[in-house]
C-alpha positions in Angstrom: -51.2 -79.3 62.0 -52.3 -83.0 61.6 -48.8 -84.0 63.2 -49.4 -81.2 66.2 -53.0 -83.2 66.7 -51.1 -86.7 66.5 -48.3 -85.1 69.1 -51.1 -84.1 71.7 -53.6 -87.4 71.2 -50.2 -89.6 71.8 -49.8 -87.6 75.0 -53.0 -88.1 76.2 -52.8 -91.8 75.4 -49.4 -91.8 77.5 -50.8 -90.1 80.2 -53.8 -92.6 80.4 -51.5 -95.3 80.4 -52.9 -96.7 77.3 -49.4 -96.7 76.0 -45.8 -96.2 77.4 -42.7 -94.3 76.3 -41.4 -97.4 75.1 -44.2 -98.2 72.7 -43.0 -97.9 69.3 -44.6 -95.5 67.0 -46.1 -98.0 64.8 -48.2 -99.7 67.7 -49.5 -96.3 69.2 -53.5 -96.6 68.4 -54.0 -93.5 66.5 -55.5 -93.6 63.2 -57.1 -91.8 60.2 -60.7 -91.9 60.7 -61.9 -95.0 58.6 -58.4 -96.4 57.6 -59.1 -99.5 59.7 -60.1 -102.3 57.6 -62.9 -104.5 57.7 -60.4 -107.5 58.8 -58.6 -105.5 61.4 -58.9 -105.6 64.8 -59.8 -103.1 66.7 -57.3 -102.4 69.9 -59.5 -101.9 73.0 -59.1 -98.5 73.2 -58.0 -96.2 70.3 -58.2 -92.4 68.9 -59.3 -91.7 65.4 -58.9 -88.1 63.9 -60.5 -86.6 60.4 -59.5 -83.2 58.6 -62.8 -82.0 58.1 -61.6 -78.5 56.4 -58.7 -76.4 56.1 -59.3 -72.6 55.0 -57.9 -69.4 54.5 -59.5 -67.1 57.1 -57.4 -64.0 55.9 -54.9 -62.6 53.4 -52.1 -60.0 53.1 -50.5 -58.8 50.1 -52.1 -61.8 48.1 -50.3 -64.3 51.0 -52.3 -66.3 53.2 -52.2 -64.9 56.5 -54.5 -66.9 58.8 -55.5 -70.7 58.3 -58.2 -72.4 60.1 -58.0 -76.0 60.6 -60.8 -78.2 61.6 -60.3 -81.7 62.9 -63.0 -84.5 64.2 -61.2 -86.0 67.1 -62.9 -89.3 68.1 -62.0 -91.6 71.1 -62.9 -95.7 70.6 -63.4 -97.9 73.5 -64.7 -101.3 74.8 -65.5 -99.2 77.8 -68.1 -96.3 77.7 -66.2 -94.6 81.0 -62.8 -94.8 78.9 -64.0 -93.4 76.2 -65.7 -90.6 78.1 -63.1 -90.2 80.5 -60.4 -89.9 77.3 -62.5 -87.3 75.2 -62.3 -85.4 78.1 -58.8 -85.5 78.9 -58.4 -85.0 75.1 -60.2 -81.8 75.1 -58.5 -80.3 78.2 -55.1 -81.2 76.4 -56.2 -79.3 73.0 -57.5 -76.4 75.1 -54.3 -76.4 76.9 -52.3 -76.4 73.6 -54.4 -73.3 72.0 -56.9 -75.2 70.1 -60.7 -74.3 70.2 -63.3 -77.1 71.1 -66.6 -75.6 70.3 -68.6 -78.6 71.4 -67.8 -80.5 74.9 -68.4 -84.2 72.9 -70.9 -86.4 70.9 -71.6 -89.9 70.3 -69.9 -91.4 67.3 -70.7 -94.5 66.0 -68.8 -97.6 65.7 -68.8 -100.1 63.0 -67.5 -102.5 65.8 -70.5 -103.7 68.4 -67.9 -104.4 70.9 -67.0 -100.4 71.1 -68.5 -97.0 72.1 -67.3 -94.1 70.3 -67.2 -90.2 71.7 -65.9 -87.4 69.4 -65.1 -83.7 70.0 -64.8 -81.1 66.8 -61.8 -79.2 67.2 -60.4 -76.0 65.7 -56.7 -74.4 65.2 -55.9 -71.0 63.6 -52.6 -70.8 62.7 -50.9 -67.6 61.9 -48.7 -67.6 58.9 -45.5 -65.6 58.3 -44.8 -64.8 54.6 -47.2 -67.6 53.5 -45.4 -70.0 55.9 -46.4 -71.5 59.0 -45.6 -69.9 62.4 -47.1 -72.9 64.7 
């Protein structure tokens, strides 16, 4: 499910002009929350994610039938307007792709005083077929 989230995040960055179709994958500014090192330079704008939980919702004949995936998706930027705008775009794109976003957004602390953070909590309910992903 992480791959699907990253795919949506990438599309939002592309639509916003933060990256282009020619941007190499290793240069797309999407990171696992907390993975930037102390000495790493923060990009002006970037996204992070954290898988806060994935749990079995239902089972049938001893097989998991439904999984609930929960993520925190965060936007950081040197521009507060960009952070808020991108968080809104990300929320809309996730909702359009069938994700649930129970909150409209919240502030996220940044390790860098130059950056503002805005986050959303997102949930995806995945139906499995015979214990295998159907997504």
